[in-house]
N, CA, C and O atoms as a CHARMM CRD file, in Angstrom:
* protein
*
  340
    1    1 MET  N    114.99400  85.93400 113.55900 PROA 1      0.00000
    2    1 MET  CA   114.67300  87.34600 113.43500 PROA 1      0.00000
    3    1 MET  C    115.96000  88.12800 113.64900 PROA 1      0.00000
    4    1 MET  O    116.67500  87.88800 114.62200 PROA 1      0.00000
    5    2 SER  N    116.25900  89.04500 112.76700 PROA 2      0.00000
    6    2 SER  CA   117.46100  89.85200 112.90700 PROA 2      0.00000
    7    2 SER  C    117.25700  90.90300 113.99400 PROA 2      0.00000
    8    2 SER  O    116.12900  91.15600 114.41500 PROA 2      0.00000
    9    3 ASP  N    118.35100  91.51300 114.44600 PROA 3      0.00000
   10    3 ASP  CA   118.24900  92.56600 115.45400 PROA 3      0.00000
   11    3 ASP  C    117.40200  93.72500 114.94800 PROA 3      0.00000
   12    3 ASP  O    116.61500  94.30000 115.70100 PROA 3      0.00000
   13    4 GLU  N    117.56300  94.06800 113.66500 PROA 4      0.00000
   14    4 GLU  CA   116.78700  95.16400 113.08300 PROA 4      0.00000
   15    4 GLU  C    115.29500  94.83400 113.07800 PROA 4      0.00000
   16    4 GLU  O    114.47100  95.68400 113.41400 PROA 4      0.00000
   17    5 GLU  N    114.94500  93.61000 112.70100 PROA 5      0.00000
   18    5 GLU  CA   113.53500  93.19300 112.71400 PROA 5      0.00000
   19    5 GLU  C    112.98700  93.21400 114.13200 PROA 5      0.00000
   20    5 GLU  O    111.84100  93.60800 114.34700 PROA 5      0.00000
   21    6 ALA  N    113.79100  92.79600 115.09900 PROA 6      0.00000
   22    6 ALA  CA   113.34500  92.80200 116.49200 PROA 6      0.00000
   23    6 ALA  C    113.08400  94.22100 116.96900 PROA 6      0.00000
   24    6 ALA  O    112.09600  94.47300 117.65800 PROA 6      0.00000
   25    7 ARG  N    113.96800  95.15300 116.60700 PROA 7      0.00000
   26    7 ARG  CA   113.77200  96.54900 117.00200 PROA 7      0.00000
   27    7 ARG  C    112.51500  97.12500 116.35800 PROA 7      0.00000
   28    7 ARG  O    111.76500  97.84700 117.01300 PROA 7      0.00000
   29    8 GLN  N    112.27600  96.81700 115.08700 PROA 8      0.00000
   30    8 GLN  CA   111.10300  97.34600 114.39500 PROA 8      0.00000
   31    8 GLN  C    109.82000  96.77800 114.96000 PROA 8      0.00000
   32    8 GLN  O    108.80000  97.46700 114.97600 PROA 8      0.00000
   33    9 SER  N    109.84000  95.55600 115.41900 PROA 9      0.00000
   34    9 SER  CA   108.62500  94.95200 115.95600 PROA 9      0.00000
   35    9 SER  C    108.40400  95.32300 117.40700 PROA 9      0.00000
   36    9 SER  O    107.38700  94.95500 117.99500 PROA 9      0.00000
   37   10 GLY  N    109.35300  96.05400 117.99700 PROA 10     0.00000
   38   10 GLY  CA   109.18100  96.48700 119.37200 PROA 10     0.00000
   39   10 GLY  C    109.72200  95.49200 120.37400 PROA 10     0.00000
   40   10 GLY  O    109.60000  95.72000 121.57800 PROA 10     0.00000
   41   11 GLY  N    110.31400  94.39900 119.92900 PROA 11     0.00000
   42   11 GLY  CA   110.86500  93.41300 120.83200 PROA 11     0.00000
   43   11 GLY  C    112.36700  93.49600 120.86100 PROA 11     0.00000
   44   11 GLY  O    112.96400  94.39200 120.26400 PROA 11     0.00000
   45   12 SER  N    112.97300  92.56600 121.55300 PROA 12     0.00000
   46   12 SER  CA   114.42100  92.51300 121.58000 PROA 12     0.00000
   47   12 SER  C    114.85900  91.24100 120.87300 PROA 12     0.00000
   48   12 SER  O    114.03700  90.38600 120.54400 PROA 12     0.00000
   49   13 SER  N    116.16400  91.12500 120.64400 PROA 13     0.00000
   50   13 SER  CA   116.65300  89.96800 119.89700 PROA 13     0.00000
   51   13 SER  C    116.56200  88.68100 120.70900 PROA 13     0.00000
   52   13 SER  O    116.58900  87.59400 120.13300 PROA 13     0.00000
   53   14 GLN  N    116.45500  88.77800 122.02900 PROA 14     0.00000
   54   14 GLN  CA   116.30500  87.60100 122.87400 PROA 14     0.00000
   55   14 GLN  C    114.84400  87.48100 123.27500 PROA 14     0.00000
   56   14 GLN  O    114.25300  88.43000 123.78900 PROA 14     0.00000
   57   15 ALA  N    114.27300  86.32700 123.04000 PROA 15     0.00000
   58   15 ALA  CA   112.85000  86.12400 123.32000 PROA 15     0.00000
   59   15 ALA  C    112.57400  86.30700 124.80800 PROA 15     0.00000
   60   15 ALA  O    113.26900  85.73900 125.65000 PROA 15     0.00000
   61   16 GLY  N    111.54700  87.10800 125.12800 PROA 16     0.00000
   62   16 GLY  CA   111.10800  87.27700 126.49900 PROA 16     0.00000
   63   16 GLY  C    111.90000  88.28900 127.30600 PROA 16     0.00000
   64   16 GLY  O    111.56100  88.52400 128.46600 PROA 16     0.00000
   65   17 VAL  N    112.93200  88.89500 126.75300 PROA 17     0.00000
   66   17 VAL  CA   113.73700  89.85900 127.48400 PROA 17     0.00000
   67   17 VAL  C    113.27500  91.26100 127.09500 PROA 17     0.00000
   68   17 VAL  O    113.25500  91.61900 125.91800 PROA 17     0.00000
   69   18 VAL  N    112.90800  92.03800 128.09800 PROA 18     0.00000
   70   18 VAL  CA   112.48500  93.41200 127.87300 PROA 18     0.00000
   71   18 VAL  C    113.47500  94.31300 128.59600 PROA 18     0.00000
   72   18 VAL  O    113.68700  94.19100 129.80200 PROA 18     0.00000
   73   19 THR  N    114.06900  95.21000 127.84200 PROA 19     0.00000
   74   19 THR  CA   115.05900  96.09800 128.42600 PROA 19     0.00000
   75   19 THR  C    114.42800  97.43300 128.79000 PROA 19     0.00000
   76   19 THR  O    113.30800  97.74100 128.38500 PROA 19     0.00000
   77   20 VAL  N    115.16300  98.21300 129.55600 PROA 20     0.00000
   78   20 VAL  CA   114.70100  99.54300 129.93200 PROA 20     0.00000
   79   20 VAL  C    114.50300 100.39600 128.67700 PROA 20     0.00000
   80   20 VAL  O    113.54500 101.16300 128.59000 PROA 20     0.00000
   81   21 SER  N    115.40300 100.26300 127.71500 PROA 21     0.00000
   82   21 SER  CA   115.26400 101.05200 126.48500 PROA 21     0.00000
   83   21 SER  C    114.01800 100.63400 125.69700 PROA 21     0.00000
   84   21 SER  O    113.39400 101.47000 125.04400 PROA 21     0.00000
   85   22 ASP  N    113.65100  99.34700 125.75200 PROA 22     0.00000
   86   22 ASP  CA   112.41000  98.90200 125.10500 PROA 22     0.00000
   87   22 ASP  C    111.20000  99.58400 125.73900 PROA 22     0.00000
   88   22 ASP  O    110.30600 100.05600 125.03600 PROA 22     0.00000
   89   23 VAL  N    111.17800  99.63200 127.07000 PROA 23     0.00000
   90   23 VAL  CA   110.07100 100.25100 127.78400 PROA 23     0.00000
   91   23 VAL  C    110.03700 101.75100 127.50500 PROA 23     0.00000
   92   23 VAL  O    108.96500 102.31800 127.29600 PROA 23     0.00000
   93   24 GLN  N    111.19700 102.39300 127.50200 PROA 24     0.00000
   94   24 GLN  CA   111.25000 103.82400 127.21100 PROA 24     0.00000
   95   24 GLN  C    110.74100 104.11900 125.80400 PROA 24     0.00000
   96   24 GLN  O    110.02700 105.10000 125.59500 PROA 24     0.00000
   97   25 GLU  N    111.10100 103.28500 124.85100 PROA 25     0.00000
   98   25 GLU  CA   110.63400 103.47400 123.47500 PROA 25     0.00000
   99   25 GLU  C    109.11600 103.30100 123.39200 PROA 25     0.00000
  100   25 GLU  O    108.44500 104.07400 122.70700 PROA 25     0.00000
  101   26 LEU  N    108.57600 102.31000 124.07300 PROA 26     0.00000
  102   26 LEU  CA   107.12300 102.11000 124.08100 PROA 26     0.00000
  103   26 LEU  C    106.41400 103.28900 124.73800 PROA 26     0.00000
  104   26 LEU  O    105.36500 103.72600 124.26500 PROA 26     0.00000
  105   27 MET  N    106.97800 103.80000 125.81700 PROA 27     0.00000
  106   27 MET  CA   106.38100 104.96200 126.48200 PROA 27     0.00000
  107   27 MET  C    106.41400 106.18300 125.56600 PROA 27     0.00000
  108   27 MET  O    105.44900 106.94600 125.51900 PROA 27     0.00000
  109   28 ARG  N    107.51100 106.37400 124.84200 PROA 28     0.00000
  110   28 ARG  CA   107.61800 107.49000 123.90800 PROA 28     0.00000
  111   28 ARG  C    106.56700 107.36700 122.80800 PROA 28     0.00000
  112   28 ARG  O    105.91200 108.34500 122.44900 PROA 28     0.00000
  113   29 ARG  N    106.41400 106.14000 122.27200 PROA 29     0.00000
  114   29 ARG  CA   105.41000 105.91900 121.21900 PROA 29     0.00000
  115   29 ARG  C    104.00400 106.15900 121.74400 PROA 29     0.00000
  116   29 ARG  O    103.17600 106.74100 121.04300 PROA 29     0.00000
  117   30 LYS  N    103.71900 105.71700 122.97700 PROA 30     0.00000
  118   30 LYS  CA   102.40600 105.92100 123.59400 PROA 30     0.00000
  119   30 LYS  C    102.10800 107.41300 123.72200 PROA 30     0.00000
  120   30 LYS  O    101.01300 107.85900 123.37900 PROA 30     0.00000
  121   31 GLU  N    103.07600 108.18300 124.21400 PROA 31     0.00000
  122   31 GLU  CA   102.88000 109.61600 124.37300 PROA 31     0.00000
  123   31 GLU  C    102.67300 110.30200 123.02500 PROA 31     0.00000
  124   31 GLU  O    101.87600 111.23400 122.91600 PROA 31     0.00000
  125   32 GLU  N    103.38400 109.84600 122.01000 PROA 32     0.00000
  126   32 GLU  CA   103.22800 110.40400 120.66300 PROA 32     0.00000
  127   32 GLU  C    101.82600 110.13700 120.12300 PROA 32     0.00000
  128   32 GLU  O    101.20000 111.02700 119.54700 PROA 32     0.00000
  129   33 ILE  N    101.33500 108.91900 120.30600 PROA 33     0.00000
  130   33 ILE  CA    99.98700 108.55700 119.84200 PROA 33     0.00000
  131   33 ILE  C     98.93500 109.36100 120.60200 PROA 33     0.00000
  132   33 ILE  O     97.98500 109.86400 120.00100 PROA 33     0.00000
  133   34 GLU  N     99.10100 109.48500 121.92400 PROA 34     0.00000
  134   34 GLU  CA    98.14700 110.25900 122.71400 PROA 34     0.00000
  135   34 GLU  C     98.12300 111.72300 122.27600 PROA 34     0.00000
  136   34 GLU  O     97.05700 112.33900 122.24200 PROA 34     0.00000
  137   35 ALA  N     99.28200 112.28300 121.94300 PROA 35     0.00000
  138   35 ALA  CA    99.34400 113.67300 121.47300 PROA 35     0.00000
  139   35 ALA  C     98.62400 113.82300 120.13700 PROA 35     0.00000
  140   35 ALA  O     97.93700 114.81900 119.90900 PROA 35     0.00000
  141   36 GLN  N     98.77800 112.83800 119.25300 PROA 36     0.00000
  142   36 GLN  CA    98.08800 112.88800 117.95900 PROA 36     0.00000
  143   36 GLN  C     96.57900 112.81700 118.15500 PROA 36     0.00000
  144   36 GLN  O     95.83400 113.55600 117.51100 PROA 36     0.00000
  145   37 ILE  N     96.12600 111.93700 119.03500 PROA 37     0.00000
  146   37 ILE  CA    94.68800 111.81100 119.30100 PROA 37     0.00000
  147   37 ILE  C     94.14700 113.10400 119.88400 PROA 37     0.00000
  148   37 ILE  O     93.08100 113.56500 119.47500 PROA 37     0.00000
  149   38 LYS  N     94.86700 113.70300 120.84100 PROA 38     0.00000
  150   38 LYS  CA    94.41000 114.95600 121.44000 PROA 38     0.00000
  151   38 LYS  C     94.33600 116.06400 120.39100 PROA 38     0.00000
  152   38 LYS  O     93.37900 116.83700 120.37800 PROA 38     0.00000
  153   39 ALA  N     95.32800 116.14700 119.51900 PROA 39     0.00000
  154   39 ALA  CA    95.31600 117.17700 118.47500 PROA 39     0.00000
  155   39 ALA  C     94.10300 117.00200 117.57100 PROA 39     0.00000
  156   39 ALA  O     93.48700 117.98900 117.16900 PROA 39     0.00000
  157   40 ASN  N     93.75500 115.76500 117.24600 PROA 40     0.00000
  158   40 ASN  CA    92.58700 115.52400 116.39600 PROA 40     0.00000
  159   40 ASN  C     91.28500 115.82300 117.12800 PROA 40     0.00000
  160   40 ASN  O     90.34500 116.33500 116.52000 PROA 40     0.00000
  161   41 TYR  N     91.20800 115.51000 118.43200 PROA 41     0.00000
  162   41 TYR  CA    90.02200 115.87500 119.20500 PROA 41     0.00000
  163   41 TYR  C     89.87700 117.39000 119.28200 PROA 41     0.00000
  164   41 TYR  O     88.76200 117.91100 119.26500 PROA 41     0.00000
  165   42 ASP  N     91.00800 118.10300 119.36800 PROA 42     0.00000
  166   42 ASP  CA    90.95100 119.56600 119.37200 PROA 42     0.00000
  167   42 ASP  C     90.36500 120.09100 118.06200 PROA 42     0.00000
  168   42 ASP  O     89.61700 121.06900 118.06400 PROA 42     0.00000
  169   43 VAL  N     90.70000 119.45300 116.95900 PROA 43     0.00000
  170   43 VAL  CA    90.11800 119.83600 115.66700 PROA 43     0.00000
  171   43 VAL  C     88.61300 119.64100 115.70600 PROA 43     0.00000
  172   43 VAL  O     87.86100 120.50500 115.25600 PROA 43     0.00000
  173   44 LEU  N     88.16900 118.51100 116.24100 PROA 44     0.00000
  174   44 LEU  CA    86.71900 118.25500 116.32000 PROA 44     0.00000
  175   44 LEU  C     86.03600 119.28100 117.21300 PROA 44     0.00000
  176   44 LEU  O     84.95600 119.77100 116.88400 PROA 44     0.00000
  177   45 GLU  N     86.65800 119.60600 118.33900 PROA 45     0.00000
  178   45 GLU  CA    86.07000 120.59300 119.24400 PROA 45     0.00000
  179   45 GLU  C     86.00200 121.97200 118.59100 PROA 45     0.00000
  180   45 GLU  O     85.07900 122.74200 118.85900 PROA 45     0.00000
  181   46 SER  N     86.97800 122.28600 117.73500 PROA 46     0.00000
  182   46 SER  CA    86.97200 123.59400 117.07100 PROA 46     0.00000
  183   46 SER  C     85.86300 123.69400 116.02900 PROA 46     0.00000
  184   46 SER  O     85.51700 124.79300 115.59600 PROA 46     0.00000
  185   47 GLN  N     85.31200 122.57500 115.63000 PROA 47     0.00000
  186   47 GLN  CA    84.21900 122.53800 114.64700 PROA 47     0.00000
  187   47 GLN  C     82.87900 122.41300 115.37800 PROA 47     0.00000
  188   47 GLN  O     82.14000 121.44500 115.19400 PROA 47     0.00000
  189   48 LYS  N     82.59100 123.39700 116.19600 PROA 48     0.00000
  190   48 LYS  CA    81.32100 123.45600 116.94600 PROA 48     0.00000
  191   48 LYS  C     81.14200 122.24700 117.85500 PROA 48     0.00000
  192   48 LYS  O     80.01700 121.81200 118.10000 PROA 48     0.00000
  193   49 GLY  N     82.26800 121.69600 118.36400 PROA 49     0.00000
  194   49 GLY  CA    82.19500 120.58000 119.30400 PROA 49     0.00000
  195   49 GLY  C     81.56500 119.33800 118.71400 PROA 49     0.00000
  196   49 GLY  O     80.84000 118.62400 119.40800 PROA 49     0.00000
  197   50 ILE  N     81.82600 119.06800 117.45500 PROA 50     0.00000
  198   50 ILE  CA    81.11400 118.01500 116.73400 PROA 50     0.00000
  199   50 ILE  C     81.41100 116.60700 117.25300 PROA 50     0.00000
  200   50 ILE  O     80.53000 115.75000 117.17900 PROA 50     0.00000
  201   51 GLY  N     82.59000 116.33100 117.76800 PROA 51     0.00000
  202   51 GLY  CA    82.89800 115.03000 118.33700 PROA 51     0.00000
  203   51 GLY  C     82.94700 113.90200 117.31900 PROA 51     0.00000
  204   51 GLY  O     83.02600 114.13000 116.11200 PROA 51     0.00000
  205   52 MET  N     82.89800 112.67400 117.83800 PROA 52     0.00000
  206   52 MET  CA    83.05100 111.48400 116.99400 PROA 52     0.00000
  207   52 MET  C     81.73000 110.95000 116.44900 PROA 52     0.00000
  208   52 MET  O     81.72800 110.23000 115.45100 PROA 52     0.00000
  209   53 ASN  N     80.61100 111.28500 117.07900 PROA 53     0.00000
  210   53 ASN  CA    79.35800 110.62100 116.72600 PROA 53     0.00000
  211   53 ASN  C     78.27000 111.52400 116.17400 PROA 53     0.00000
  212   53 ASN  O     77.25400 111.03200 115.68400 PROA 53     0.00000
  213   54 GLU  N     78.46000 112.82900 116.24200 PROA 54     0.00000
  214   54 GLU  CA    77.42000 113.72000 115.76300 PROA 54     0.00000
  215   54 GLU  C     77.28100 113.60000 114.24600 PROA 54     0.00000
  216   54 GLU  O     78.27200 113.39700 113.54500 PROA 54     0.00000
  217   55 PRO  N     76.06500 113.72300 113.74300 PROA 55     0.00000
  218   55 PRO  CA    75.84400 113.57200 112.29600 PROA 55     0.00000
  219   55 PRO  C     76.49000 114.70500 111.50700 PROA 55     0.00000
  220   55 PRO  O     76.61400 115.83200 111.98800 PROA 55     0.00000
  221   56 LEU  N     76.89400 114.38000 110.29700 PROA 56     0.00000
  222   56 LEU  CA    77.48800 115.37000 109.40200 PROA 56     0.00000
  223   56 LEU  C     76.48800 115.85900 108.36000 PROA 56     0.00000
  224   56 LEU  O     76.85300 116.56900 107.42300 PROA 56     0.00000
  225   57 VAL  N     75.23300 115.47600 108.53100 PROA 57     0.00000
  226   57 VAL  CA    74.15800 115.94500 107.65400 PROA 57     0.00000
  227   57 VAL  C     73.08800 116.61200 108.51100 PROA 57     0.00000
  228   57 VAL  O     72.94800 116.31500 109.69700 PROA 57     0.00000
  229   58 ASP  N     72.33600 117.51900 107.89100 PROA 58     0.00000
  230   58 ASP  CA    71.26700 118.19400 108.63000 PROA 58     0.00000
  231   58 ASP  C     70.00500 117.33100 108.65000 PROA 58     0.00000
  232   58 ASP  O     70.01700 116.19000 108.18600 PROA 58     0.00000
  233   59 CYS  N     68.92600 117.88100 109.18700 PROA 59     0.00000
  234   59 CYS  CA    67.68900 117.10100 109.32600 PROA 59     0.00000
  235   59 CYS  C     67.08100 116.72800 107.98100 PROA 59     0.00000
  236   59 CYS  O     66.25500 115.81700 107.91500 PROA 59     0.00000
  237   60 GLU  N     67.47100 117.41300 106.90200 PROA 60     0.00000
  238   60 GLU  CA    66.96700 117.08800 105.57000 PROA 60     0.00000
  239   60 GLU  C     67.90900 116.17500 104.79200 PROA 60     0.00000
  240   60 GLU  O     67.63900 115.81700 103.64600 PROA 60     0.00000
  241   61 GLY  N     69.00700 115.80900 105.42300 PROA 61     0.00000
  242   61 GLY  CA    69.94000 114.89000 104.77500 PROA 61     0.00000
  243   61 GLY  C     71.03300 115.54900 103.94900 PROA 61     0.00000
  244   61 GLY  O     71.79100 114.86500 103.26200 PROA 61     0.00000
  245   62 TYR  N     71.12100 116.87400 104.01100 PROA 62     0.00000
  246   62 TYR  CA    72.16700 117.59600 103.27900 PROA 62     0.00000
  247   62 TYR  C     73.41100 117.73700 104.15400 PROA 62     0.00000
  248   62 TYR  O     73.30500 117.79500 105.37900 PROA 62     0.00000
  249   63 PRO  N     74.58000 117.79100 103.53400 PROA 63     0.00000
  250   63 PRO  CA    75.80800 117.99000 104.32400 PROA 63     0.00000
  251   63 PRO  C     75.72500 119.29900 105.11100 PROA 63     0.00000
  252   63 PRO  O     75.24500 120.31500 104.60800 PROA 63     0.00000
  253   64 ARG  N     76.19900 119.25100 106.34400 PROA 64     0.00000
  254   64 ARG  CA    76.16900 120.44500 107.18500 PROA 64     0.00000
  255   64 ARG  C     77.07100 121.51700 106.60600 PROA 64     0.00000
  256   64 ARG  O     78.19400 121.24300 106.18200 PROA 64     0.00000
  257   65 SER  N     76.56600 122.74000 106.59500 PROA 65     0.00000
  258   65 SER  CA    77.34600 123.85200 106.05100 PROA 65     0.00000
  259   65 SER  C     78.05600 124.63000 107.15700 PROA 65     0.00000
  260   65 SER  O     78.85400 125.52100 106.86800 PROA 65     0.00000
  261   66 ASP  N     77.77600 124.30500 108.41400 PROA 66     0.00000
  262   66 ASP  CA    78.35900 125.05800 109.52200 PROA 66     0.00000
  263   66 ASP  C     79.66500 124.45400 110.03800 PROA 66     0.00000
  264   66 ASP  O     80.26700 124.99300 110.96700 PROA 66     0.00000
  265   67 VAL  N     80.11000 123.34400 109.44900 PROA 67     0.00000
  266   67 VAL  CA    81.37600 122.72900 109.85500 PROA 67     0.00000
  267   67 VAL  C     82.18800 122.38200 108.61000 PROA 67     0.00000
  268   67 VAL  O     81.64300 122.22900 107.51700 PROA 67     0.00000
  269   68 ASP  N     83.48800 122.26100 108.79500 PROA 68     0.00000
  270   68 ASP  CA    84.37400 121.85400 107.71000 PROA 68     0.00000
  271   68 ASP  C     84.36500 120.32400 107.67000 PROA 68     0.00000
  272   68 ASP  O     85.07300 119.66800 108.43400 PROA 68     0.00000
  273   69 LEU  N     83.56400 119.77300 106.77800 PROA 69     0.00000
  274   69 LEU  CA    83.37000 118.32300 106.73300 PROA 69     0.00000
  275   69 LEU  C     84.67400 117.57600 106.46500 PROA 69     0.00000
  276   69 LEU  O     84.90500 116.50700 107.03100 PROA 69     0.00000
  277   70 TYR  N     85.51700 118.12600 105.61500 PROA 70     0.00000
  278   70 TYR  CA    86.79200 117.46800 105.31100 PROA 70     0.00000
  279   70 TYR  C     87.64900 117.36000 106.56600 PROA 70     0.00000
  280   70 TYR  O     88.21100 116.30200 106.84700 PROA 70     0.00000
  281   71 GLN  N     87.75000 118.45300 107.31900 PROA 71     0.00000
  282   71 GLN  CA    88.53400 118.42600 108.55500 PROA 71     0.00000
  283   71 GLN  C     87.96200 117.44100 109.55700 PROA 71     0.00000
  284   71 GLN  O     88.71100 116.69700 110.19000 PROA 71     0.00000
  285   72 VAL  N     86.66100 117.42700 109.70800 PROA 72     0.00000
  286   72 VAL  CA    86.01600 116.53800 110.67200 PROA 72     0.00000
  287   72 VAL  C     86.23700 115.07900 110.29000 PROA 72     0.00000
  288   72 VAL  O     86.60700 114.26400 111.13600 PROA 72     0.00000
  289   73 ARG  N     86.01400 114.74900 109.03000 PROA 73     0.00000
  290   73 ARG  CA    86.19000 113.35200 108.60200 PROA 73     0.00000
  291   73 ARG  C     87.63900 112.91700 108.71000 PROA 73     0.00000
  292   73 ARG  O     87.92100 111.78200 109.09500 PROA 73     0.00000
  293   74 THR  N     88.56800 113.81600 108.37100 PROA 74     0.00000
  294   74 THR  CA    89.98800 113.49400 108.47900 PROA 74     0.00000
  295   74 THR  C     90.37300 113.28300 109.93900 PROA 74     0.00000
  296   74 THR  O     91.08200 112.32900 110.25800 PROA 74     0.00000
  297   75 ALA  N     89.91500 114.16000 110.82800 PROA 75     0.00000
  298   75 ALA  CA    90.22900 114.02000 112.25500 PROA 75     0.00000
  299   75 ALA  C     89.63900 112.72900 112.81200 PROA 75     0.00000
  300   75 ALA  O     90.31200 112.01500 113.55500 PROA 75     0.00000
  301   76 ARG  N     88.39400 112.41900 112.46500 PROA 76     0.00000
  302   76 ARG  CA    87.78100 111.16700 112.93800 PROA 76     0.00000
  303   76 ARG  C     88.56400 109.95700 112.44300 PROA 76     0.00000
  304   76 ARG  O     88.81400 109.01800 113.19900 PROA 76     0.00000
  305   77 HSD  N     88.94500 109.98500 111.17500 PROA 77     0.00000
  306   77 HSD  CA    89.72100 108.87800 110.60900 PROA 77     0.00000
  307   77 HSD  C     91.04800 108.72700 111.35300 PROA 77     0.00000
  308   77 HSD  O     91.44500 107.61400 111.69900 PROA 77     0.00000
  309   78 ASN  N     91.72800 109.84100 111.59700 PROA 78     0.00000
  310   78 ASN  CA    93.01900 109.78700 112.27500 PROA 78     0.00000
  311   78 ASN  C     92.89700 109.27500 113.70300 PROA 78     0.00000
  312   78 ASN  O     93.76700 108.54700 114.17800 PROA 78     0.00000
  313   79 ILE  N     91.82600 109.65100 114.38600 PROA 79     0.00000
  314   79 ILE  CA    91.61600 109.15400 115.75300 PROA 79     0.00000
  315   79 ILE  C     91.39400 107.65300 115.73800 PROA 79     0.00000
  316   79 ILE  O     91.97900 106.92700 116.54300 PROA 79     0.00000
  317   80 ILE  N     90.56000 107.18800 114.83700 PROA 80     0.00000
  318   80 ILE  CA    90.29400 105.74600 114.74400 PROA 80     0.00000
  319   80 ILE  C     91.56300 104.98700 114.37800 PROA 80     0.00000
  320   80 ILE  O     91.84700 103.93300 114.94700 PROA 80     0.00000
  321   81 TRP  N     92.31800 105.51900 113.43500 PROA 81     0.00000
  322   81 TRP  CA    93.54200 104.85800 112.99600 PROA 81     0.00000
  323   81 TRP  C     94.57400 104.83400 114.12400 PROA 81     0.00000
  324   81 TRP  O     95.23900 103.81900 114.33200 PROA 81     0.00000
  325   82 SER  N     94.71400 105.95900 114.86400 PROA 82     0.00000
  326   82 SER  CA    95.67700 106.02700 115.95700 PROA 82     0.00000
  327   82 SER  C     95.31700 105.05300 117.07000 PROA 82     0.00000
  328   82 SER  O     96.18700 104.40000 117.64500 PROA 82     0.00000
  329   83 ALA  N     94.02600 104.96300 117.36600 PROA 83     0.00000
  330   83 ALA  CA    93.59400 104.08600 118.44000 PROA 83     0.00000
  331   83 ALA  C     93.74700 102.61100 118.10000 PROA 83     0.00000
  332   83 ALA  O     93.95400 101.78500 118.98900 PROA 83     0.00000
  333   84 SER  N     93.64800 102.28000 116.83200 PROA 84     0.00000
  334   84 SER  CA    93.74100 100.86700 116.44900 PROA 84     0.00000
  335   84 SER  C     95.16000 100.45800 116.08100 PROA 84     0.00000
  336   84 SER  O     95.48000  99.26900 116.07200 PROA 84     0.00000
  337   85 GLY  N     96.00700 101.42400 115.78000 PROA 85     0.00000
  338   85 GLY  CA    97.35200 101.14000 115.29200 PROA 85     0.00000
  339   85 GLY  C     98.30500 100.83700 116.35700 PROA 85     0.00000
  340   85 GLY  O     99.47700 100.57900 116.08200 PROA 85     0.00000
C-alpha cells in the first residue's frame, strides 16, 4: 500500500501504528459528519417536526401537502448515508 493509499484509507504506512495526526484527522471527520447529521435533523424539525419515521402520506394515502416532501426525503437520505458512511 502506498503512503497516499494509506492516508486515504485512514491508516498509516506502517501497519498498526496510529499517530496523533491520524487521531486528529479522525476526530475532524467525526465532527464534520456530526455537523452534517445535525443540519439534516434541523431540516426535518423545520418541516413540522416530521423526524425520521413519520409518514409522508395522509390518512387517505396522498402525499402530505403541509411539508416539503423533497426536503424531507433528501434530509432523511443524507442522515442515513452519513450514519452508515
